[in-house]
PDBQT receptor file of N, H, CA, C and O in Angstrom, charges set to zero:
ATOM      1  N   MET A   1       0.870  -1.248  -0.042  1.00  0.00    +0.000 N 
ATOM      2  CA  MET A   1      -0.073   0.062  -0.084  1.00  0.00    +0.000 C 
ATOM      3  C   MET A   1       0.854   1.259   0.004  1.00  0.00    +0.000 C 
ATOM      4  O   MET A   1       1.653   1.426   0.926  1.00  0.00    +0.000 OA
ATOM      5  N   ASP A   2       0.700   2.022  -0.949  1.00  0.00    +0.000 N 
ATOM      6  H   ASP A   2       0.050   1.887  -1.698  1.00  0.00    +0.000 HD
ATOM      7  CA  ASP A   2       1.465   3.372  -1.020  1.00  0.00    +0.000 C 
ATOM      8  C   ASP A   2       0.925   4.467  -0.069  1.00  0.00    +0.000 C 
ATOM      9  O   ASP A   2      -0.263   4.635   0.207  1.00  0.00    +0.000 OA
ATOM     10  N   VAL A   3       1.872   5.118   0.348  1.00  0.00    +0.000 N 
ATOM     11  H   VAL A   3       2.837   4.981   0.124  1.00  0.00    +0.000 HD
ATOM     12  CA  VAL A   3       1.457   6.137   1.288  1.00  0.00    +0.000 C 
ATOM     13  C   VAL A   3       1.788   7.497   0.605  1.00  0.00    +0.000 C 
ATOM     14  O   VAL A   3       2.878   7.688   0.064  1.00  0.00    +0.000 OA
ATOM     15  N   LEU A   4       0.955   8.288   0.645  1.00  0.00    +0.000 N 
ATOM     16  H   LEU A   4       0.070   8.133   1.084  1.00  0.00    +0.000 HD
ATOM     17  CA  LEU A   4       1.010   9.721  -0.025  1.00  0.00    +0.000 C 
ATOM     18  C   LEU A   4       2.176  10.493   0.660  1.00  0.00    +0.000 C 
ATOM     19  O   LEU A   4       2.338  10.574   1.878  1.00  0.00    +0.000 OA
ATOM     20  N   THR A   5       2.986  11.062  -0.324  1.00  0.00    +0.000 N 
ATOM     21  H   THR A   5       2.855  10.997  -1.313  1.00  0.00    +0.000 HD
ATOM     22  CA  THR A   5       4.137  11.961   0.207  1.00  0.00    +0.000 C 
ATOM     23  C   THR A   5       3.403  13.215   0.685  1.00  0.00    +0.000 C 
ATOM     24  O   THR A   5       2.197  13.419   0.543  1.00  0.00    +0.000 OA
ATOM     25  N   THR A   6       4.396  14.126   1.341  1.00  0.00    +0.000 N 
ATOM     26  H   THR A   6       5.375  13.960   1.456  1.00  0.00    +0.000 HD
ATOM     27  CA  THR A   6       3.805  15.367   1.848  1.00  0.00    +0.000 C 
ATOM     28  C   THR A   6       3.469  16.238   0.741  1.00  0.00    +0.000 C 
ATOM     29  O   THR A   6       2.475  16.963   0.799  1.00  0.00    +0.000 OA
ATOM     30  N   THR A   7       4.239  16.210  -0.265  1.00  0.00    +0.000 N 
ATOM     31  H   THR A   7       5.046  15.621  -0.312  1.00  0.00    +0.000 HD
ATOM     32  CA  THR A   7       3.849  17.058  -1.479  1.00  0.00    +0.000 C 
ATOM     33  C   THR A   7       2.619  16.727  -2.153  1.00  0.00    +0.000 C 
ATOM     34  O   THR A   7       1.899  17.625  -2.593  1.00  0.00    +0.000 OA
ATOM     35  N   GLU A   8       2.306  15.443  -2.276  1.00  0.00    +0.000 N 
ATOM     36  H   GLU A   8       2.891  14.714  -1.919  1.00  0.00    +0.000 HD
ATOM     37  CA  GLU A   8       1.122  15.056  -2.813  1.00  0.00    +0.000 C 
ATOM     38  C   GLU A   8      -0.089  15.321  -1.978  1.00  0.00    +0.000 C 
ATOM     39  O   GLU A   8      -1.174  15.600  -2.489  1.00  0.00    +0.000 OA
ATOM     40  N   LEU A   9       0.109  15.231  -0.658  1.00  0.00    +0.000 N 
ATOM     41  H   LEU A   9       0.990  15.004  -0.243  1.00  0.00    +0.000 HD
ATOM     42  CA  LEU A   9      -0.932  15.511   0.298  1.00  0.00    +0.000 C 
ATOM     43  C   LEU A   9      -1.246  16.956   0.358  1.00  0.00    +0.000 C 
ATOM     44  O   LEU A   9      -2.416  17.305   0.515  1.00  0.00    +0.000 OA
ATOM     45  N   MET A  10      -0.306  17.811   0.246  1.00  0.00    +0.000 N 
ATOM     46  H   MET A  10       0.645  17.528   0.118  1.00  0.00    +0.000 HD
ATOM     47  CA  MET A  10      -0.407  19.300   0.249  1.00  0.00    +0.000 C 
ATOM     48  C   MET A  10      -1.013  19.736  -1.033  1.00  0.00    +0.000 C 
ATOM     49  O   MET A  10      -1.840  20.647  -1.009  1.00  0.00    +0.000 OA
ATOM     50  N   THR A  11      -0.657  19.135  -2.221  1.00  0.00    +0.000 N 
ATOM     51  H   THR A  11       0.015  18.394  -2.241  1.00  0.00    +0.000 HD
ATOM     52  CA  THR A  11      -1.478  19.418  -3.460  1.00  0.00    +0.000 C 
ATOM     53  C   THR A  11      -2.727  19.217  -3.411  1.00  0.00    +0.000 C 
ATOM     54  O   THR A  11      -3.571  20.039  -3.770  1.00  0.00    +0.000 OA
ATOM     55  N   GLY A  12      -2.971  18.014  -2.926  1.00  0.00    +0.000 N 
ATOM     56  H   GLY A  12      -2.286  17.347  -2.634  1.00  0.00    +0.000 HD
ATOM     57  CA  GLY A  12      -4.532  17.555  -2.782  1.00  0.00    +0.000 C 
ATOM     58  C   GLY A  12      -5.288  18.459  -1.946  1.00  0.00    +0.000 C 
ATOM     59  O   GLY A  12      -6.437  18.777  -2.253  1.00  0.00    +0.000 OA
ATOM     60  N   PHE A  13      -4.658  18.934  -0.807  1.00  0.00    +0.000 N 
ATOM     61  H   PHE A  13      -3.725  18.675  -0.557  1.00  0.00    +0.000 HD
ATOM     62  CA  PHE A  13      -5.404  19.806   0.138  1.00  0.00    +0.000 C 
ATOM     63  C   PHE A  13      -5.567  21.074  -0.455  1.00  0.00    +0.000 C 
ATOM     64  O   PHE A  13      -6.687  21.579  -0.378  1.00  0.00    +0.000 OA
ATOM     65  N   LEU A  14      -4.567  21.755  -1.094  1.00  0.00    +0.000 N 
ATOM     66  H   LEU A  14      -3.657  21.345  -1.156  1.00  0.00    +0.000 HD
ATOM     67  CA  LEU A  14      -4.714  23.057  -1.775  1.00  0.00    +0.000 C 
ATOM     68  C   LEU A  14      -5.854  22.865  -2.939  1.00  0.00    +0.000 C 
ATOM     69  O   LEU A  14      -6.776  23.673  -3.047  1.00  0.00    +0.000 OA
ATOM     70  N   SER A  15      -5.732  21.875  -3.688  1.00  0.00    +0.000 N 
ATOM     71  H   SER A  15      -4.983  21.218  -3.600  1.00  0.00    +0.000 HD
ATOM     72  CA  SER A  15      -6.734  21.745  -4.707  1.00  0.00    +0.000 C 
ATOM     73  C   SER A  15      -8.147  21.709  -4.222  1.00  0.00    +0.000 C 
ATOM     74  O   SER A  15      -9.016  22.322  -4.841  1.00  0.00    +0.000 OA
ATOM     75  N   VAL A  16      -8.428  21.002  -3.117  1.00  0.00    +0.000 N 
ATOM     76  H   VAL A  16      -7.722  20.503  -2.615  1.00  0.00    +0.000 HD
ATOM     77  CA  VAL A  16      -9.792  20.980  -2.379  1.00  0.00    +0.000 C 
ATOM     78  C   VAL A  16     -10.144  22.224  -1.850  1.00  0.00    +0.000 C 
ATOM     79  O   VAL A  16     -11.305  22.633  -1.855  1.00  0.00    +0.000 OA
ATOM     80  N   LEU A  17      -9.050  22.942  -1.323  1.00  0.00    +0.000 N 
ATOM     81  H   LEU A  17      -8.107  22.610  -1.319  1.00  0.00    +0.000 HD
ATOM     82  CA  LEU A  17      -9.461  24.269  -0.684  1.00  0.00    +0.000 C 
ATOM     83  C   LEU A  17      -9.764  25.263  -1.822  1.00  0.00    +0.000 C 
ATOM     84  O   LEU A  17     -10.744  26.002  -1.733  1.00  0.00    +0.000 OA
ATOM     85  N   GLY A  18      -8.937  25.298  -2.900  1.00  0.00    +0.000 N 
ATOM     86  H   GLY A  18      -8.141  24.697  -2.973  1.00  0.00    +0.000 HD
ATOM     87  CA  GLY A  18      -9.146  26.115  -3.966  1.00  0.00    +0.000 C 
ATOM     88  C   GLY A  18     -10.645  26.048  -4.594  1.00  0.00    +0.000 C 
ATOM     89  O   GLY A  18     -11.368  27.022  -4.805  1.00  0.00    +0.000 OA
ATOM     90  N   THR A  19     -10.942  24.727  -4.838  1.00  0.00    +0.000 N 
ATOM     91  H   THR A  19     -10.354  23.936  -4.667  1.00  0.00    +0.000 HD
ATOM     92  CA  THR A  19     -12.274  24.361  -5.391  1.00  0.00    +0.000 C 
ATOM     93  C   THR A  19     -13.440  24.849  -4.452  1.00  0.00    +0.000 C 
ATOM     94  O   THR A  19     -14.493  25.313  -4.890  1.00  0.00    +0.000 OA
ATOM     95  N   GLY A  20     -13.162  24.707  -3.198  1.00  0.00    +0.000 N 
ATOM     96  H   GLY A  20     -12.307  24.331  -2.842  1.00  0.00    +0.000 HD
ATOM     97  CA  GLY A  20     -14.205  25.054  -2.200  1.00  0.00    +0.000 C 
ATOM     98  C   GLY A  20     -14.437  26.680  -2.152  1.00  0.00    +0.000 C 
ATOM     99  O   GLY A  20     -15.575  27.134  -2.031  1.00  0.00    +0.000 OA
ATOM    100  N   ILE A  21     -13.332  27.488  -2.249  1.00  0.00    +0.000 N 
ATOM    101  H   ILE A  21     -12.407  27.119  -2.346  1.00  0.00    +0.000 HD
ATOM    102  CA  ILE A  21     -13.337  28.905  -2.392  1.00  0.00    +0.000 C 
ATOM    103  C   ILE A  21     -14.006  29.251  -3.621  1.00  0.00    +0.000 C 
ATOM    104  O   ILE A  21     -14.912  30.085  -3.605  1.00  0.00    +0.000 OA
ATOM    105  N   LEU A  22     -13.605  28.633  -4.785  1.00  0.00    +0.000 N 
ATOM    106  H   LEU A  22     -12.869  27.956  -4.798  1.00  0.00    +0.000 HD
ATOM    107  CA  LEU A  22     -14.310  29.028  -5.946  1.00  0.00    +0.000 C 
ATOM    108  C   LEU A  22     -15.899  28.791  -5.940  1.00  0.00    +0.000 C 
ATOM    109  O   LEU A  22     -16.744  29.603  -6.317  1.00  0.00    +0.000 OA
ATOM    110  N   PHE A  23     -16.105  27.605  -5.472  1.00  0.00    +0.000 N 
ATOM    111  H   PHE A  23     -15.418  26.946  -5.166  1.00  0.00    +0.000 HD
ATOM    112  CA  PHE A  23     -17.628  27.188  -5.362  1.00  0.00    +0.000 C 
ATOM    113  C   PHE A  23     -18.335  28.175  -4.461  1.00  0.00    +0.000 C 
ATOM    114  O   PHE A  23     -19.463  28.560  -4.768  1.00  0.00    +0.000 OA
ATOM    115  N   LEU A  24     -17.727  28.611  -3.352  1.00  0.00    +0.000 N 
ATOM    116  H   LEU A  24     -16.810  28.298  -3.103  1.00  0.00    +0.000 HD
ATOM    117  CA  LEU A  24     -18.427  29.756  -2.580  1.00  0.00    +0.000 C 
ATOM    118  C   LEU A  24     -18.566  30.966  -3.200  1.00  0.00    +0.000 C 
ATOM    119  O   LEU A  24     -19.555  31.655  -2.949  1.00  0.00    +0.000 OA
ATOM    120  N   MET A  25     -17.541  31.416  -4.145  1.00  0.00    +0.000 N 
ATOM    121  H   MET A  25     -16.738  30.857  -4.349  1.00  0.00    +0.000 HD
ATOM    122  CA  MET A  25     -17.665  32.599  -4.796  1.00  0.00    +0.000 C 
ATOM    123  C   MET A  25     -18.750  32.684  -5.887  1.00  0.00    +0.000 C 
ATOM    124  O   MET A  25     -19.405  33.694  -6.146  1.00  0.00    +0.000 OA
ATOM    125  N   VAL A  26     -18.845  31.518  -6.472  1.00  0.00    +0.000 N 
ATOM    126  H   VAL A  26     -18.312  30.698  -6.262  1.00  0.00    +0.000 HD
ATOM    127  CA  VAL A  26     -19.806  31.374  -7.569  1.00  0.00    +0.000 C 
ATOM    128  C   VAL A  26     -21.318  31.381  -6.895  1.00  0.00    +0.000 C 
ATOM    129  O   VAL A  26     -22.253  32.046  -7.339  1.00  0.00    +0.000 OA
ATOM    130  N   THR A  27     -21.370  30.625  -5.889  1.00  0.00    +0.000 N 
ATOM    131  H   THR A  27     -20.610  30.084  -5.529  1.00  0.00    +0.000 HD
ATOM    132  CA  THR A  27     -22.706  30.537  -5.405  1.00  0.00    +0.000 C 
ATOM    133  C   THR A  27     -23.246  31.749  -4.559  1.00  0.00    +0.000 C 
ATOM    134  O   THR A  27     -24.451  31.900  -4.362  1.00  0.00    +0.000 OA
ATOM    135  N   SER A  28     -22.338  32.558  -4.098  1.00  0.00    +0.000 N 
ATOM    136  H   SER A  28     -21.359  32.436  -4.259  1.00  0.00    +0.000 HD
ATOM    137  CA  SER A  28     -22.730  33.878  -3.419  1.00  0.00    +0.000 C 
ATOM    138  C   SER A  28     -22.774  34.923  -4.360  1.00  0.00    +0.000 C 
ATOM    139  O   SER A  28     -23.337  35.974  -4.054  1.00  0.00    +0.000 OA
ATOM    140  N   ARG A  29     -22.225  34.764  -5.530  1.00  0.00    +0.000 N 
ATOM    141  H   ARG A  29     -21.769  33.909  -5.779  1.00  0.00    +0.000 HD
ATOM    142  CA  ARG A  29     -22.463  35.861  -6.543  1.00  0.00    +0.000 C 
ATOM    143  C   ARG A  29     -23.971  35.915  -7.249  1.00  0.00    +0.000 C 
ATOM    144  O   ARG A  29     -24.585  36.952  -7.498  1.00  0.00    +0.000 OA
ATOM    145  N   ALA A  30     -24.425  34.562  -7.514  1.00  0.00    +0.000 N 
ATOM    146  H   ALA A  30     -23.926  33.719  -7.311  1.00  0.00    +0.000 HD
ATOM    147  CA  ALA A  30     -25.644  34.467  -8.232  1.00  0.00    +0.000 C 
ATOM    148  C   ALA A  30     -26.753  35.229  -7.588  1.00  0.00    +0.000 C 
ATOM    149  O   ALA A  30     -27.474  35.981  -8.244  1.00  0.00    +0.000 OA
ATOM    150  N   PRO A  31     -26.901  35.025  -6.225  1.00  0.00    +0.000 N 
ATOM    151  CA  PRO A  31     -28.169  35.826  -5.704  1.00  0.00    +0.000 C 
ATOM    152  C   PRO A  31     -28.008  37.337  -5.839  1.00  0.00    +0.000 C 
ATOM    153  O   PRO A  31     -29.031  38.008  -5.971  1.00  0.00    +0.000 OA
ATOM    154  N   LYS A  32     -26.761  37.959  -5.816  1.00  0.00    +0.000 N 
ATOM    155  H   LYS A  32     -25.929  37.414  -5.709  1.00  0.00    +0.000 HD
ATOM    156  CA  LYS A  32     -26.567  39.358  -5.924  1.00  0.00    +0.000 C 
ATOM    157  C   LYS A  32     -26.974  39.717  -7.422  1.00  0.00    +0.000 C 
ATOM    158  O   LYS A  32     -27.640  40.736  -7.612  1.00  0.00    +0.000 OA
ATOM    159  N   GLN A  33     -26.627  38.980  -8.397  1.00  0.00    +0.000 N 
ATOM    160  H   GLN A  33     -26.087  38.153  -8.243  1.00  0.00    +0.000 HD
ATOM    161  CA  GLN A  33     -27.058  39.315  -9.805  1.00  0.00    +0.000 C 
ATOM    162  C   GLN A  33     -28.516  39.178  -9.952  1.00  0.00    +0.000 C 
ATOM    163  O   GLN A  33     -29.131  39.977 -10.658  1.00  0.00    +0.000 OA
ATOM    164  N   LEU A  34     -29.105  38.228  -9.337  1.00  0.00    +0.000 N 
ATOM    165  H   LEU A  34     -28.605  37.580  -8.763  1.00  0.00    +0.000 HD
ATOM    166  CA  LEU A  34     -30.565  38.037  -9.411  1.00  0.00    +0.000 C 
ATOM    167  C   LEU A  34     -31.213  39.176  -8.777  1.00  0.00    +0.000 C 
ATOM    168  O   LEU A  34     -32.149  39.714  -9.368  1.00  0.00    +0.000 OA
ATOM    169  N   HIS A  35     -30.781  39.654  -7.516  1.00  0.00    +0.000 N 
ATOM    170  H   HIS A  35     -30.020  39.216  -7.036  1.00  0.00    +0.000 HD
ATOM    171  CA  HIS A  35     -31.314  40.791  -6.987  1.00  0.00    +0.000 C 
ATOM    172  C   HIS A  35     -31.084  42.037  -7.698  1.00  0.00    +0.000 C 
ATOM    173  O   HIS A  35     -31.954  42.905  -7.616  1.00  0.00    +0.000 OA
ATOM    174  N   ASP A  36     -29.987  42.259  -8.415  1.00  0.00    +0.000 N 
ATOM    175  H   ASP A  36     -29.281  41.554  -8.481  1.00  0.00    +0.000 HD
ATOM    176  CA  ASP A  36     -29.800  43.452  -9.247  1.00  0.00    +0.000 C 
ATOM    177  C   ASP A  36     -30.599  43.478 -10.377  1.00  0.00    +0.000 C 
ATOM    178  O   ASP A  36     -30.926  44.586 -10.803  1.00  0.00    +0.000 OA
ATOM    179  N   GLU A  37     -31.066  42.249 -11.081  1.00  0.00    +0.000 N 
ATOM    180  H   GLU A  37     -30.799  41.349 -10.736  1.00  0.00    +0.000 HD
ATOM    181  CA  GLU A  37     -31.872  42.177 -12.222  1.00  0.00    +0.000 C 
ATOM    182  C   GLU A  37     -33.254  42.391 -11.689  1.00  0.00    +0.000 C 
ATOM    183  O   GLU A  37     -34.055  42.985 -12.410  1.00  0.00    +0.000 OA
ATOM    184  N   ILE A  38     -33.614  41.980 -10.527  1.00  0.00    +0.000 N 
ATOM    185  H   ILE A  38     -32.964  41.497  -9.941  1.00  0.00    +0.000 HD
ATOM    186  CA  ILE A  38     -35.070  42.374 -10.067  1.00  0.00    +0.000 C 
ATOM    187  C   ILE A  38     -35.266  43.860  -9.788  1.00  0.00    +0.000 C 
ATOM    188  O   ILE A  38     -36.277  44.482 -10.115  1.00  0.00    +0.000 OA
ATOM    189  N   ALA A  39     -34.115  44.421  -9.095  1.00  0.00    +0.000 N 
ATOM    190  H   ALA A  39     -33.295  43.916  -8.830  1.00  0.00    +0.000 HD
ATOM    191  CA  ALA A  39     -34.227  45.816  -9.007  1.00  0.00    +0.000 C 
ATOM    192  C   ALA A  39     -34.399  46.569 -10.222  1.00  0.00    +0.000 C 
ATOM    193  O   ALA A  39     -35.245  47.458 -10.320  1.00  0.00    +0.000 OA
ATOM    194  N   ARG A  40     -33.601  46.228 -11.169  1.00  0.00    +0.000 N 
ATOM    195  H   ARG A  40     -32.913  45.506 -11.090  1.00  0.00    +0.000 HD
ATOM    196  CA  ARG A  40     -33.652  46.947 -12.451  1.00  0.00    +0.000 C 
ATOM    197  C   ARG A  40     -35.121  46.901 -13.023  1.00  0.00    +0.000 C 
ATOM    198  O   ARG A  40     -35.676  47.909 -13.460  1.00  0.00    +0.000 OA
ATOM    199  N   ARG A  41     -35.744  45.577 -12.986  1.00  0.00    +0.000 N 
ATOM    200  H   ARG A  41     -35.293  44.758 -12.632  1.00  0.00    +0.000 HD
ATOM    201  CA  ARG A  41     -37.081  45.419 -13.471  1.00  0.00    +0.000 C 
ATOM    202  C   ARG A  41     -38.036  46.298 -12.768  1.00  0.00    +0.000 C 
ATOM    203  O   ARG A  41     -38.865  46.971 -13.379  1.00  0.00    +0.000 OA
ATOM    204  N   VAL A  42     -37.924  46.291 -11.542  1.00  0.00    +0.000 N 
ATOM    205  H   VAL A  42     -37.250  45.744 -11.046  1.00  0.00    +0.000 HD
ATOM    206  CA  VAL A  42     -38.889  47.140 -10.707  1.00  0.00    +0.000 C 
ATOM    207  C   VAL A  42     -38.783  48.561 -10.955  1.00  0.00    +0.000 C 
ATOM    208  O   VAL A  42     -39.783  49.276 -11.011  1.00  0.00    +0.000 OA
ATOM    209  N   GLU A  43     -37.494  49.035 -11.119  1.00  0.00    +0.000 N 
ATOM    210  H   GLU A  43     -36.681  48.454 -11.073  1.00  0.00    +0.000 HD
ATOM    211  CA  GLU A  43     -37.277  50.467 -11.460  1.00  0.00    +0.000 C 
ATOM    212  C   GLU A  43     -37.932  50.764 -12.815  1.00  0.00    +0.000 C 
ATOM    213  O   GLU A  43     -38.661  51.752 -12.906  1.00  0.00    +0.000 OA
ATOM    214  N   ARG A  44     -37.709  49.941 -13.909  1.00  0.00    +0.000 N 
ATOM    215  H   ARG A  44     -37.117  49.139 -13.834  1.00  0.00    +0.000 HD
ATOM    216  CA  ARG A  44     -38.344  50.106 -15.122  1.00  0.00    +0.000 C 
ATOM    217  C   ARG A  44     -39.883  50.161 -14.974  1.00  0.00    +0.000 C 
ATOM    218  O   ARG A  44     -40.520  51.020 -15.584  1.00  0.00    +0.000 OA
ATOM    219  N   SER A  45     -40.455  49.310 -14.218  1.00  0.00    +0.000 N 
ATOM    220  H   SER A  45     -39.938  48.613 -13.722  1.00  0.00    +0.000 HD
ATOM    221  CA  SER A  45     -41.836  49.069 -14.076  1.00  0.00    +0.000 C 
ATOM    222  C   SER A  45     -42.353  50.356 -13.426  1.00  0.00    +0.000 C 
ATOM    223  O   SER A  45     -43.339  50.918 -13.904  1.00  0.00    +0.000 OA
ATOM    224  N   ILE A  46     -41.734  50.829 -12.376  1.00  0.00    +0.000 N 
ATOM    225  H   ILE A  46     -40.934  50.372 -11.988  1.00  0.00    +0.000 HD
ATOM    226  CA  ILE A  46     -42.224  52.211 -11.794  1.00  0.00    +0.000 C 
ATOM    227  C   ILE A  46     -42.022  53.486 -12.611  1.00  0.00    +0.000 C 
ATOM    228  O   ILE A  46     -42.665  54.520 -12.432  1.00  0.00    +0.000 OA
ATOM    229  N   ALA A  47     -41.078  53.313 -13.513  1.00  0.00    +0.000 N 
ATOM    230  H   ALA A  47     -40.556  52.472 -13.659  1.00  0.00    +0.000 HD
ATOM    231  CA  ALA A  47     -40.921  54.531 -14.416  1.00  0.00    +0.000 C 
ATOM    232  C   ALA A  47     -42.038  54.372 -15.465  1.00  0.00    +0.000 C 
ATOM    233  O   ALA A  47     -42.631  55.370 -15.876  1.00  0.00    +0.000 OA
ATOM    234  N   LEU A  48     -42.311  53.241 -15.868  1.00  0.00    +0.000 N 
ATOM    235  H   LEU A  48     -41.829  52.430 -15.535  1.00  0.00    +0.000 HD
ATOM    236  CA  LEU A  48     -43.555  53.022 -16.916  1.00  0.00    +0.000 C 
ATOM    237  C   LEU A  48     -44.672  53.474 -16.346  1.00  0.00    +0.000 C 
ATOM    238  O   LEU A  48     -45.405  54.240 -16.972  1.00  0.00    +0.000 OA
ATOM    239  N   LEU A  49     -44.972  53.060 -15.048  1.00  0.00    +0.000 N 
ATOM    240  H   LEU A  49     -44.376  52.439 -14.540  1.00  0.00    +0.000 HD
ATOM    241  CA  LEU A  49     -46.288  53.452 -14.390  1.00  0.00    +0.000 C 
ATOM    242  C   LEU A  49     -46.358  55.005 -14.298  1.00  0.00    +0.000 C 
ATOM    243  O   LEU A  49     -47.384  55.615 -14.603  1.00  0.00    +0.000 OA
ATOM    244  N   ASP A  50     -45.205  55.627 -13.858  1.00  0.00    +0.000 N 
ATOM    245  H   ASP A  50     -44.372  55.132 -13.610  1.00  0.00    +0.000 HD
ATOM    246  CA  ASP A  50     -45.104  57.056 -13.775  1.00  0.00    +0.000 C 
ATOM    247  C   ASP A  50     -45.441  57.758 -14.989  1.00  0.00    +0.000 C 
ATOM    248  O   ASP A  50     -46.159  58.757 -14.969  1.00  0.00    +0.000 OA
ATOM    249  N   THR A  51     -44.931  57.253 -16.090  1.00  0.00    +0.000 N 
ATOM    250  H   THR A  51     -44.348  56.441 -16.107  1.00  0.00    +0.000 HD
ATOM    251  CA  THR A  51     -45.075  57.839 -17.365  1.00  0.00    +0.000 C 
ATOM    252  C   THR A  51     -46.658  57.714 -17.826  1.00  0.00    +0.000 C 
ATOM    253  O   THR A  51     -47.260  58.626 -18.393  1.00  0.00    +0.000 OA
ATOM    254  N   PHE A  52     -47.218  56.460 -17.496  1.00  0.00    +0.000 N 
ATOM    255  H   PHE A  52     -46.729  55.719 -17.035  1.00  0.00    +0.000 HD
ATOM    256  CA  PHE A  52     -48.607  56.323 -17.758  1.00  0.00    +0.000 C 
ATOM    257  C   PHE A  52     -49.432  57.249 -16.975  1.00  0.00    +0.000 C 
ATOM    258  O   PHE A  52     -50.357  57.823 -17.549  1.00  0.00    +0.000 OA
ATOM    259  N   GLU A  53     -49.194  57.471 -15.667  1.00  0.00    +0.000 N 
ATOM    260  H   GLU A  53     -48.443  57.004 -15.201  1.00  0.00    +0.000 HD
ATOM    261  CA  GLU A  53     -49.849  58.365 -14.940  1.00  0.00    +0.000 C 
ATOM    262  C   GLU A  53     -49.953  59.814 -15.355  1.00  0.00    +0.000 C 
ATOM    263  O   GLU A  53     -50.977  60.493 -15.275  1.00  0.00    +0.000 OA
ATOM    264  N   GLU A  54     -48.838  60.191 -15.783  1.00  0.00    +0.000 N 
ATOM    265  H   GLU A  54     -48.006  59.639 -15.848  1.00  0.00    +0.000 HD
ATOM    266  CA  GLU A  54     -48.524  61.612 -16.232  1.00  0.00    +0.000 C 
ATOM    267  C   GLU A  54     -49.346  61.761 -17.551  1.00  0.00    +0.000 C 
ATOM    268  O   GLU A  54     -49.956  62.816 -17.722  1.00  0.00    +0.000 OA
ATOM    269  N   SER A  55     -49.402  60.815 -18.458  1.00  0.00    +0.000 N 
ATOM    270  H   SER A  55     -48.907  59.957 -18.319  1.00  0.00    +0.000 HD
ATOM    271  CA  SER A  55     -50.084  60.802 -19.754  1.00  0.00    +0.000 C 
ATOM    272  C   SER A  55     -51.626  60.754 -19.515  1.00  0.00    +0.000 C 
ATOM    273  O   SER A  55     -52.445  61.278 -20.270  1.00  0.00    +0.000 OA
ATOM    274  N   ARG A  56     -51.912  60.097 -18.432  1.00  0.00    +0.000 N 
ATOM    275  H   ARG A  56     -51.247  59.672 -17.818  1.00  0.00    +0.000 HD
ATOM    276  CA  ARG A  56     -53.383  59.909 -18.103  1.00  0.00    +0.000 C 
ATOM    277  C   ARG A  56     -53.974  61.260 -17.555  1.00  0.00    +0.000 C 
ATOM    278  O   ARG A  56     -55.100  61.644 -17.872  1.00  0.00    +0.000 OA
ATOM    279  N   SER A  57     -53.184  61.918 -16.757  1.00  0.00    +0.000 N 
ATOM    280  H   SER A  57     -52.270  61.606 -16.500  1.00  0.00    +0.000 HD
ATOM    281  CA  SER A  57     -53.530  63.023 -15.915  1.00  0.00    +0.000 C 
ATOM    282  C   SER A  57     -53.725  64.360 -16.859  1.00  0.00    +0.000 C 
ATOM    283  O   SER A  57     -54.408  65.296 -16.442  1.00  0.00    +0.000 OA
ATOM    284  N   ARG A  58     -53.113  64.401 -18.109  1.00  0.00    +0.000 N 
ATOM    285  H   ARG A  58     -52.559  63.641 -18.447  1.00  0.00    +0.000 HD
ATOM    286  CA  ARG A  58     -53.073  65.423 -18.959  1.00  0.00    +0.000 C 
ATOM    287  C   ARG A  58     -54.391  65.740 -19.572  1.00  0.00    +0.000 C 
ATOM    288  O   ARG A  58     -54.490  66.665 -20.378  1.00  0.00    +0.000 OA
TER     289      ARG A  58
């Protein structure tokens, strides 16, 4: 049975750590992008409603 050398063990550990950090960055970014898109759509809807109200009151 082969035993991992220190170099192989450290390489594996750093690979798992890097993958975990990358996964956390990707999953935490998605909700922000979704939130930003929802905010943009709400702003557009409010602007459209304001335009409609202005043209209706004339």
